[in-house]
C-alpha positions as a Markdown table, in Angstrom:
| # | Residue | x | y | z |
|---|---|---|---|---|
| 1 | Unk | -12.4 | -30.6 | 8.3 |
| 2 | Unk | -12.1 | -27.1 | 7.1 |
| 3 | Unk | -9.2 | -25.8 | 5.0 |
| 4 | Unk | -7.6 | -22.5 | 6.2 |
| 5 | Unk | -5.1 | -20.3 | 4.5 |
| 6 | Unk | -2.8 | -20.8 | 7.2 |
| 7 | Unk | 1.3 | -21.8 | 7.5 |
| 8 | Unk | 2.9 | -21.8 | 4.3 |
| 9 | Unk | 3.2 | -17.9 | 3.1 |
| 10 | Unk | 0.2 | -17.1 | 0.1 |
| 11 | Unk | 3.1 | -16.5 | -2.0 |
| 12 | Unk | 4.4 | -20.3 | -2.3 |
| 13 | Unk | 0.9 | -21.7 | -1.9 |
| 14 | Unk | -0.1 | -19.8 | -5.1 |
| 15 | Unk | 2.8 | -19.9 | -7.5 |
| 16 | Unk | 2.7 | -23.7 | -7.4 |
| 17 | Unk | -1.1 | -23.2 | -7.9 |
| 18 | Unk | -0.4 | -21.2 | -11.1 |
| 19 | Unk | 2.0 | -23.5 | -12.1 |
| 20 | Unk | 0.3 | -27.0 | -12.0 |
| 21 | Unk | -3.0 | -25.1 | -13.8 |
| 22 | Unk | -0.6 | -23.7 | -16.7 |
| 23 | Unk | 0.5 | -27.0 | -17.8 |
| 24 | Unk | 2.6 | -29.8 | -16.2 |
| 25 | Unk | 5.6 | -28.4 | -16.5 |
| 26 | Unk | 7.3 | -26.0 | -14.4 |
| 27 | Unk | 7.2 | -22.6 | -15.9 |
| 28 | Unk | 7.3 | -19.2 | -14.8 |
| 29 | Unk | 4.2 | -17.2 | -14.2 |
| 30 | Unk | 3.6 | -14.2 | -16.5 |
| 31 | Unk | 5.6 | -11.5 | -16.0 |
| 32 | Unk | 4.4 | -8.1 | -14.7 |
| 33 | Unk | 5.6 | -4.6 | -15.5 |
| 34 | Unk | 5.3 | -3.1 | -12.0 |
| 35 | Unk | 5.7 | 0.1 | -10.0 |
| 36 | Unk | 6.9 | 0.3 | -6.7 |
| 37 | Unk | 6.1 | 3.5 | -4.4 |
| 38 | Unk | 5.8 | 4.5 | -0.6 |
| 39 | Unk | 5.9 | 7.1 | 1.7 |
| 40 | Unk | 8.7 | 5.7 | 3.9 |
| 41 | Unk | 11.6 | 6.6 | 0.9 |
| 42 | Unk | 13.0 | 4.9 | -1.9 |
| 43 | Unk | 15.8 | 3.2 | 0.4 |
| 44 | Unk | 13.6 | 2.0 | 3.3 |
| 45 | Unk | 14.3 | -1.8 | 4.0 |
| 46 | Unk | 10.3 | -2.8 | 3.2 |
| 47 | Unk | 10.0 | -1.3 | -0.3 |
| 48 | Unk | 13.6 | -2.8 | -1.4 |
| 49 | Unk | 12.6 | -6.3 | 0.0 |
| 50 | Unk | 9.3 | -6.1 | -2.1 |
| 51 | Unk | 11.7 | -5.1 | -5.2 |
| 52 | Unk | 14.0 | -8.5 | -4.1 |
| 53 | Unk | 11.0 | -10.8 | -4.1 |
| 54 | Unk | 9.1 | -9.4 | -6.9 |
| 55 | Unk | 11.9 | -9.6 | -9.1 |
| 56 | Unk | 12.8 | -13.0 | -7.7 |
| 57 | Unk | 9.3 | -14.2 | -9.2 |
| 58 | Unk | 9.8 | -13.1 | -12.6 |
| 59 | Unk | 8.5 | -9.6 | -12.7 |
| 60 | Unk | 9.9 | -6.6 | -14.1 |
| 61 | Unk | 10.0 | -3.7 | -11.3 |
| 62 | Unk | 10.8 | -0.3 | -10.8 |
| 63 | Unk | 10.7 | 2.0 | -7.8 |
| 64 | Unk | 9.8 | 5.8 | -7.6 |
| 65 | Unk | 9.7 | 7.0 | -4.3 |
| 66 | Unk | 10.1 | 10.0 | -1.9 |
| 67 | Unk | 14.1 | 10.9 | -1.0 |
| 68 | Unk | 13.3 | 10.6 | 2.4 |
| 69 | Unk | 10.5 | 9.6 | 4.9 |
| 70 | Unk | 7.2 | 11.8 | 3.7 |
| 71 | Unk | 5.0 | 9.9 | 6.2 |
| 72 | Unk | 1.3 | 11.2 | 6.6 |
| 73 | Unk | 1.7 | 13.7 | 4.0 |
| 74 | Unk | -1.6 | 12.5 | 2.3 |
| 75 | Unk | -2.3 | 13.7 | -1.3 |
| 76 | Unk | -0.2 | 16.8 | -0.7 |
| 77 | Unk | 1.9 | 17.8 | -3.4 |
| 78 | Unk | 4.4 | 21.2 | -4.6 |
| 79 | Unk | 3.3 | 22.6 | -8.0 |
| 80 | Unk | 5.2 | 25.4 | -9.8 |
| 81 | Unk | 8.7 | 24.0 | -7.7 |
| 82 | Unk | 11.4 | 22.7 | -9.0 |
| 83 | Unk | 11.5 | 18.6 | -9.0 |
| 84 | Unk | 14.6 | 16.8 | -8.9 |
| 85 | Unk | 15.0 | 12.8 | -9.7 |
| 86 | Unk | 17.7 | 10.7 | -9.2 |
| 87 | Unk | 18.9 | 6.8 | -9.4 |
| 88 | Unk | 19.9 | 4.9 | -5.9 |
| 89 | Unk | 23.5 | 3.9 | -6.1 |
| 90 | Unk | 23.1 | 0.7 | -4.8 |
| 91 | Unk | 23.5 | -1.6 | -7.7 |
| 92 | Unk | 21.4 | -4.2 | -6.1 |
| 93 | Unk | 18.6 | -1.9 | -7.3 |
| 94 | Unk | 18.5 | -0.7 | -10.7 |
| 95 | Unk | 15.3 | 0.4 | -11.2 |
| 96 | Unk | 15.2 | 2.3 | -8.1 |
| 97 | Unk | 14.6 | 6.3 | -8.8 |
| 98 | Unk | 14.0 | 9.2 | -6.1 |
| 99 | Unk | 12.5 | 12.4 | -6.2 |
| 100 | Unk | 13.7 | 15.4 | -4.4 |
| 101 | Unk | 11.6 | 19.4 | -4.9 |
| 102 | Unk | 12.5 | 22.5 | -3.2 |
| 103 | Unk | 10.3 | 24.6 | -1.0 |
| 104 | Unk | 10.6 | 28.7 | -0.8 |
| 105 | Unk | 9.0 | 30.7 | 1.6 |
| 106 | Unk | 9.8 | 33.6 | 4.5 |
| 107 | Unk | 11.4 | 32.3 | 7.4 |
| 108 | Unk | 9.5 | 32.5 | 10.7 |
| 109 | Unk | 12.6 | 31.4 | 13.0 |
| 110 | Unk | 14.8 | 33.6 | 15.5 |
| 111 | Unk | 17.5 | 32.7 | 12.7 |
| 112 | Unk | 16.5 | 33.9 | 9.6 |
| 113 | Unk | 13.5 | 35.8 | 10.7 |
| 114 | Unk | 11.6 | 37.6 | 7.5 |
| 115 | Unk | 14.3 | 36.1 | 5.0 |
| 116 | Unk | 13.3 | 34.6 | 1.8 |
| 117 | Unk | 14.3 | 30.8 | 2.1 |
| 118 | Unk | 14.7 | 27.8 | -0.7 |
| 119 | Unk | 15.5 | 24.1 | 0.9 |
| 120 | Unk | 15.8 | 21.1 | -0.9 |
| 121 | Unk | 13.2 | 18.5 | 0.6 |
| 122 | Unk | 11.8 | 15.2 | -0.4 |
| 123 | Unk | 9.2 | 15.1 | -2.9 |
| 124 | Unk | 5.5 | 14.0 | -1.6 |
| 125 | Unk | 4.5 | 10.2 | -2.2 |
| 126 | Unk | 1.8 | 11.8 | -4.6 |
| 127 | Unk | 4.8 | 13.2 | -6.5 |
| 128 | Unk | 6.7 | 10.1 | -6.3 |
| 129 | Unk | 4.0 | 8.3 | -7.7 |
| 130 | Unk | 3.2 | 10.4 | -10.5 |
| 131 | Unk | 6.9 | 10.4 | -11.7 |
| 132 | Unk | 7.1 | 7.1 | -11.9 |
| 133 | Unk | 4.1 | 6.8 | -13.7 |
| 134 | Unk | 4.8 | 9.5 | -16.3 |
| 135 | Unk | 8.6 | 9.1 | -16.4 |
| 136 | Unk | 9.5 | 5.4 | -15.0 |
| 137 | Unk | 7.3 | 3.0 | -16.2 |
| 138 | Unk | 4.5 | 4.5 | -17.7 |
| 139 | Unk | 3.3 | 1.2 | -19.4 |
| 140 | Unk | 2.7 | -0.3 | -15.7 |
| 141 | Unk | 0.7 | -3.3 | -15.1 |
| 142 | Unk | 0.3 | -2.6 | -11.6 |
| 143 | Unk | 1.5 | 0.0 | -8.9 |
| 144 | Unk | 2.0 | -1.0 | -5.2 |
| 145 | Unk | 2.5 | 1.6 | -3.0 |
| 146 | Unk | 4.2 | 0.5 | 0.2 |
| 147 | Unk | 4.3 | -2.0 | 2.2 |
| 148 | Unk | 4.3 | 0.9 | 4.8 |
| 149 | Unk | 5.9 | 0.6 | 8.3 |
| 150 | Unk | 3.0 | 0.7 | 10.4 |
| 151 | Unk | -1.0 | 0.1 | 9.4 |
| 152 | Unk | -3.2 | 2.4 | 7.6 |
| 153 | Unk | -6.8 | 1.7 | 8.6 |
| 154 | Unk | -9.8 | 3.1 | 8.4 |
| 155 | Unk | -10.4 | 6.8 | 8.5 |
| 156 | Unk | -6.3 | 7.5 | 9.0 |
| 157 | Unk | -6.4 | 6.6 | 5.2 |
| 158 | Unk | -7.4 | 10.3 | 4.3 |
| 159 | Unk | -4.2 | 11.0 | 5.5 |
| 160 | Unk | -1.8 | 8.4 | 4.4 |
| 161 | Unk | 0.8 | 9.0 | 1.9 |
| 162 | Unk | 1.0 | 5.2 | 1.7 |
| 163 | Unk | -2.9 | 5.2 | 0.4 |
| 164 | Unk | -3.0 | 8.3 | -1.4 |
| 165 | Unk | 0.3 | 7.4 | -3.7 |
| 166 | Unk | -1.8 | 4.3 | -4.9 |
| 167 | Unk | -5.2 | 6.5 | -5.2 |
| 168 | Unk | -3.5 | 8.8 | -7.5 |
| 169 | Unk | -2.2 | 6.0 | -9.8 |
| 170 | Unk | -5.8 | 4.6 | -9.7 |
| 171 | Unk | -7.1 | 7.6 | -11.0 |
| 172 | Unk | -4.7 | 8.0 | -13.9 |
| 173 | Unk | -6.2 | 4.4 | -14.9 |
| 174 | Unk | -3.6 | 2.3 | -13.2 |
| 175 | Unk | -4.5 | -1.2 | -11.2 |
| 176 | Unk | -3.2 | 0.1 | -7.6 |
| 177 | Unk | -2.4 | -1.7 | -4.3 |
| 178 | Unk | -1.7 | 0.2 | -0.7 |
| 179 | Unk | 0.0 | -2.4 | 1.2 |
| 180 | Unk | 1.1 | -1.7 | 5.4 |
| 181 | Unk | 2.8 | -4.1 | 7.4 |
| 182 | Unk | 3.0 | -4.0 | 11.1 |
| 183 | Unk | 5.2 | -1.3 | 12.5 |
| 184 | Unk | 7.0 | -4.1 | 14.9 |
| 185 | Unk | 7.3 | -6.2 | 11.6 |
| 186 | Unk | 10.8 | -7.7 | 11.9 |
| 187 | Unk | 11.2 | -9.3 | 8.5 |
| 188 | Unk | 10.5 | -7.5 | 5.7 |
| 189 | Unk | 11.3 | -10.4 | 3.4 |
| 190 | Unk | 8.4 | -12.2 | 5.2 |
| 191 | Unk | 5.8 | -9.5 | 4.3 |
| 192 | Unk | 7.3 | -8.8 | 0.9 |
| 193 | Unk | 6.2 | -12.7 | 0.1 |
| 194 | Unk | 2.6 | -12.2 | 1.1 |
| 195 | Unk | 2.4 | -9.5 | -1.5 |
| 196 | Unk | 3.7 | -11.6 | -4.2 |
| 197 | Unk | 1.5 | -13.9 | -3.5 |
| 198 | Unk | -1.6 | -11.8 | -3.8 |
| 199 | Unk | -0.2 | -10.7 | -7.0 |
| 200 | Unk | -0.1 | -14.3 | -8.2 |
| 201 | Unk | -3.4 | -14.9 | -6.8 |
| 202 | Unk | -4.9 | -11.7 | -8.5 |
| 203 | Unk | -3.0 | -12.9 | -11.8 |
| 204 | Unk | -5.1 | -16.2 | -11.8 |
| 205 | Unk | -8.2 | -14.3 | -11.6 |
| 206 | Unk | -7.8 | -12.3 | -14.3 |
| 207 | Unk | -9.2 | -12.9 | -18.3 |
| 208 | Unk | -7.3 | -13.0 | -21.1 |
| 209 | Unk | -6.4 | -9.4 | -21.7 |
| 210 | Unk | -7.9 | -8.0 | -18.7 |
| 211 | Unk | -6.3 | -5.7 | -16.3 |
| 212 | Unk | -5.1 | -7.0 | -13.0 |
| 213 | Unk | -7.7 | -5.1 | -11.7 |
| 214 | Unk | -11.1 | -4.4 | -12.6 |
| 215 | Unk | -11.0 | -0.9 | -13.9 |
| 216 | Unk | -12.2 | 1.8 | -11.0 |
| 217 | Unk | -11.0 | -0.6 | -8.0 |
| 218 | Unk | -8.2 | -0.3 | -6.1 |
| 219 | Unk | -7.2 | -2.4 | -2.9 |
| 220 | Unk | -5.7 | -1.3 | 0.6 |
| 221 | Unk | -3.9 | -4.0 | 2.2 |
| 222 | Unk | -2.9 | -4.7 | 6.0 |
| 223 | Unk | -0.8 | -7.2 | 6.7 |
| 224 | Unk | -0.3 | -8.6 | 10.9 |
| 225 | Unk | 3.0 | -9.3 | 12.2 |
| 226 | Unk | 4.3 | -12.2 | 10.0 |
| 227 | Unk | 5.0 | -14.4 | 12.9 |
| 228 | Unk | 1.2 | -14.0 | 13.9 |
| 229 | Unk | -0.7 | -14.5 | 10.7 |
| 230 | Unk | -3.4 | -16.7 | 10.3 |
| 231 | Unk | -4.9 | -16.6 | 7.3 |
| 232 | Unk | -6.5 | -13.4 | 4.8 |
| 233 | Unk | -10.2 | -11.6 | 4.8 |
| 234 | Unk | -11.7 | -9.7 | 2.3 |
| 235 | Unk | -13.1 | -6.4 | 4.5 |
| 236 | Unk | -14.3 | -2.9 | 4.3 |
| 237 | Unk | -12.2 | -0.1 | 5.0 |
| 238 | Unk | -14.5 | 1.0 | 7.4 |
| 239 | Unk | -13.8 | 4.0 | 9.6 |
| 240 | Unk | -12.5 | 2.7 | 12.9 |
| 241 | Unk | -8.8 | 3.0 | 14.0 |
| 242 | Unk | -7.5 | 2.0 | 17.2 |
| 243 | Unk | -6.1 | 5.4 | 17.6 |
| 244 | Unk | -6.9 | 9.3 | 16.7 |
| 245 | Unk | -4.8 | 11.8 | 15.8 |
| 246 | Unk | -5.1 | 15.0 | 18.2 |
| 247 | Unk | -3.0 | 17.7 | 20.0 |
| 248 | Unk | -1.1 | 16.4 | 22.9 |
| 249 | Unk | 0.9 | 18.7 | 25.5 |
| 250 | Unk | 3.6 | 15.9 | 25.5 |
| 251 | Unk | 5.1 | 14.3 | 22.2 |
| 252 | Unk | 7.6 | 12.8 | 24.4 |
| 253 | Unk | 6.0 | 9.4 | 23.6 |
| 254 | Unk | 6.7 | 9.8 | 19.9 |
| 255 | Unk | 10.1 | 11.4 | 19.9 |
| 256 | Unk | 11.9 | 11.5 | 23.3 |
| 257 | Unk | 13.8 | 14.5 | 22.2 |
| 258 | Unk | 10.4 | 16.6 | 22.3 |
| 259 | Unk | 9.3 | 15.4 | 25.8 |
| 260 | Unk | 6.9 | 18.1 | 27.2 |
| 261 | Unk | 6.4 | 19.9 | 23.5 |
| 262 | Unk | 3.0 | 20.5 | 22.3 |
| 263 | Unk | 1.8 | 19.2 | 18.8 |
| 264 | Unk | -0.2 | 16.1 | 17.2 |
| 265 | Unk | 0.1 | 13.0 | 18.3 |
| 266 | Unk | -2.2 | 9.8 | 19.1 |
| 267 | Unk | -4.5 | 8.5 | 21.5 |
| 268 | Unk | -6.1 | 5.8 | 21.9 |
| 269 | Unk | -9.5 | 5.5 | 20.0 |
| 270 | Unk | -12.8 | 3.9 | 21.7 |
| 271 | Unk | -13.9 | 0.8 | 21.1 |
| 272 | Unk | -15.3 | -0.3 | 17.3 |
| 273 | Unk | -19.2 | -0.3 | 16.7 |
| 274 | Unk | -21.1 | -2.8 | 15.9 |
| 275 | Unk | -21.2 | -1.9 | 12.3 |
| 276 | Unk | -17.3 | -1.8 | 11.9 |
| 277 | Unk | -16.6 | -5.3 | 13.4 |
| 278 | Unk | -15.7 | -6.6 | 9.7 |
| 279 | Unk | -13.4 | -3.5 | 9.0 |
| 280 | Unk | -9.8 | -3.5 | 8.1 |
| 281 | Unk | -9.1 | -1.9 | 11.6 |
| 282 | Unk | -10.8 | -5.0 | 13.4 |
| 283 | Unk | -10.1 | -7.6 | 11.4 |
| 284 | Unk | -6.3 | -7.0 | 11.2 |
| 285 | Unk | -5.9 | -7.2 | 15.5 |
| 286 | Unk | -7.4 | -11.0 | 14.7 |
| 287 | Unk | -4.7 | -11.9 | 13.0 |
| 288 | Unk | -5.6 | -12.0 | 9.4 |
| 289 | Unk | -4.6 | -10.1 | 6.2 |
| 290 | Unk | -6.8 | -7.8 | 5.6 |
| 291 | Unk | -7.8 | -6.8 | 1.8 |
| 292 | Unk | -9.9 | -4.0 | 1.5 |
| 293 | Unk | -11.8 | -2.7 | -2.3 |
| 294 | Unk | -12.1 | 1.2 | -2.3 |
| 295 | Unk | -13.4 | 2.8 | -5.6 |
| 296 | Unk | -15.4 | 5.8 | -6.3 |
| 297 | Unk | -12.6 | 8.3 | -6.4 |
| 298 | Unk | -13.3 | 11.5 | -7.8 |
| 299 | Unk | -11.9 | 11.6 | -11.5 |
| 300 | Unk | -11.4 | 7.9 | -11.6 |
| 301 | Unk | -11.5 | 6.5 | -15.2 |
| 302 | Unk | -13.2 | 3.7 | -17.0 |
| 303 | Unk | -14.9 | 2.2 | -13.9 |
| 304 | Unk | -16.1 | -1.0 | -14.7 |
| 305 | Unk | -20.0 | -1.8 | -14.1 |
| 306 | Unk | -20.8 | -2.4 | -10.2 |
| 307 | Unk | -22.3 | -5.7 | -11.3 |
| 308 | Unk | -19.2 | -6.8 | -12.6 |
| 309 | Unk | -17.2 | -5.4 | -9.4 |
| 310 | Unk | -19.2 | -7.0 | -7.0 |
| 311 | Unk | -18.9 | -10.4 | -9.2 |
| 312 | Unk | -15.3 | -10.0 | -9.1 |
| 313 | Unk | -15.3 | -9.2 | -5.3 |
| 314 | Unk | -17.0 | -12.3 | -4.9 |
| 315 | Unk | -14.6 | -14.5 | -6.4 |
| 316 | Unk | -11.8 | -12.8 | -4.8 |
| 317 | Unk | -13.3 | -13.4 | -1.6 |
| 318 | Unk | -13.9 | -17.2 | -2.1 |
| 319 | Unk | -10.1 | -17.6 | -3.0 |
| 320 | Unk | -8.5 | -15.5 | 0.0 |
| 321 | Unk | -10.8 | -17.2 | 2.1 |
| 322 | Unk | -11.2 | -20.6 | 0.8 |
| 323 | Unk | -13.4 | -22.9 | 3.0 |
| 324 | Unk | -12.5 | -21.4 | 6.1 |
| 325 | Unk | -14.2 | -17.9 | 5.0 |
| 326 | Unk | -15.7 | -16.2 | 7.8 |
| 327 | Unk | -19.3 | -15.9 | 7.2 |
| 328 | Unk | -20.4 | -12.2 | 6.2 |
| 329 | Unk | -23.6 | -10.9 | 5.4 |
| 330 | Unk | -23.2 | -9.6 | 1.9 |
| 331 | Unk | -20.4 | -8.6 | -0.6 |
| 332 | Unk | -21.2 | -4.7 | 0.1 |
| 333 | Unk | -17.5 | -4.2 | 0.5 |
| 334 | Unk | -17.1 | -1.2 | -1.8 |
| 335 | Unk | -16.8 | 2.2 | -0.7 |
């Protein structure tokens, strides 16, 4: 009978295996310095749950995140504007930092039309990630962006603050993972436990003195709702996403207060093509946690040879899927 990675969270399974392989005695897995960021804000329940769970696993964790919700900001940042950073006032998160900035310009609303105004706003995800790797945890072993409140799949990653915060860390030479949970996830702790398990798996794959991920490779991870998770799958990012963003005449389905107002919303996309059936946008809907490598970002330093990347991805696929791995045509996951 085939085995599958179902039932107990991967965190418990992998942490147990790491301990047993290390010696006959229970001991702590190697502690990592991990920087967390996101696009939902430093106080979001998802990032706080991940902070707690990683800390329980023995890692040294810090947060550098936007002061407020900055979803769909992509790779945007403000330059030449004052930045204000602060510390979380919740004592349960002593290494949590938020980032704000100022935005100036000419007012176009009736109340102040024509006047030059300047307002304090949240910094973008890219700004927060940069602050984290430059000022909070410059020696980070890993940068994790998320878990986002909602999936980032296929081409929507181009606009995702979660994905781009991980991407800027990757370009700066840090191992980086973007993580997104289901929008209806009711247990931030359960989602966080899966991420802790993935970190333990990556630790078990690396050689002595090696970085957690091969240089130049990042991972985009999407979690189904925790009560529907069936296993793990190495996937490609692909292009398909269940929705398309588009101008709509009524924003009420997104925000009831904007019913009847014109703006950018979402509509259902068509079905995926035959080429997209193994992509993350399709596979996550089957109850599998998707792990999609990404590389090729302009300016990414010290990329490892493609042959080494491919070999590492084979090992990752084998560990994730075990004997229940779905048949795939090849390991051509790199995009």
